[in-house]
Residue, then its C-alpha position, 0 to 999 in steps of 0.5 A: m634437443r635431438i630433432f632426428s629422434q623426435i621426428p622419425k616419420i618425417r624422413i629427414v635423411a631421405t629428403i635432405a638433398l631435395a630440401a637444399l635444392a628447393a631452398f636455392a630454387g626459390p624466387g627469394y627477393a626477385q621481382n616477377g614481371e612489371p610490379l603493380a603497387t596498390e593500397h587495396r587489401p584483397g579479401d583473401f588476405v587472412d590473419l595466419k592465427s585464424v587459420a592455425p591458432s597454435i602458431i606463435v607470432d613474433i612480428r619483429y618489425a612491429g616492435s623494437h627488436n629488429f635491425v633498425g631498433r624501432p617499430i617500422p611504418g606500416y606495422d600497426a599490429d603484431k599480426c601475420l597477414l598472408a594470402r590464403p593459399a600461403a596461410d593454408a600451406v603454412a597451417n599444413v606444416q604446423h599440423q605436422l609439427t604439433a604432433f611432435g610437440l613443436s611449432l612454427m614461430v613467424y617473424d615477418c609475413y606480409r610487409p607493406q611497401r612503405a616499410v620496404d621504402y623505409f628500410v631502403k632509406w634507412a640503409a642508404g641515408s642514415s648514420d644510425n648503427s644502433m643495432k649493428r652489434e646484434f644484426y650485422p656485426h661484421l658488415k658495413k651498413d652500406d653493404l646491406f643493400k648490395d649484398g641482398y639483405i635489404a631489397s626493393p621491391s620485396s617479395h614480402s609485399r606480395g603476401s605469400t612470403l614469410d620469415l619463420t623458425i621452429v620452436p618447442m611448444l613449451r619454450s624455455s630460457i626465453e629472453v624478452y628484449a627491451p630497448g637499451d638492453p645489451l646486444k648480442a651478436c647474432d652469429e654467436q653460438l648459444p647461449s651467447r646470442f639472443r634466445d627466443g626459444s627457437l631450435d638452434m639454427g646457427t644464427g638468430y633471425d635477421c642475421f646479416d651474415p654469411r653464417a645465415h646462408l642456408m648452406a653456410s660452413g661451420l655449422t654443427s650437425q644439429q644446426r644443419a639438421n634443424r635448418m634442413l627440417l624447416a626447409t624440407l617441411m616448407g618445400q613439401v607444401g610448395f614453398a621455396g627458400y632464399g639461399n642467403e637467409w635460412w628463415h625466408f620462404t616464398l610460395r611458388n604458386e603465389p596468387y599475386p606474383n606481380t603486385y606489391f601491396d601497401f596497406p598497413i597491418r592492422 
């Protein structure tokens, strides 16, 4: 799919440098100030689908197709919960994309602190490498925390960070994962890696590999353009990215910069 020809009005060429800068300038997984933990769900946390119904939701940690290989504690529903300012900004991007037959697809949004704790415990103390072949094919599990792919605390727990990609509204060649299916390395070229119908970003989601870095070398021109499109659109509505993960964005003016929530997703 040729994105430049489909979306001429977005002026990708004029903003590509700004998008790259914005993606590296964000808080990423950084902790802002002294963290405050709470299990209270604020009234301004909303289900993203209630704000932007056409967005596609595929919360990977509510199922088994993730780097652990099973549903994660705290993910009791396949829902994207966000603080309202973040949800409204994402809805703005969705509105721009739908005019061109495209859509956002979200992989993760608010993440309970109990899920973050589970990831840290899994990375540090478990010998389970059942999903290594797909999600971290070239790294040792012990390096995931050191290299910044798993972090505690996580900006996701503040309610204004999400992981997402761009997909055609009419997706084709979609694979559905079932536990026990053969795994495909996330850094392989299409169609040799798992196909979820998204535009070709050069890797799959949660690919713990240098190839997933926003400005990774070895990408095709179309893969780089697709990443820049996503970064540009998110940057224009106030999000900043994380250089190690092309899919990860945090609202710059997030309403809860020092609070890490732990209520379950329901």
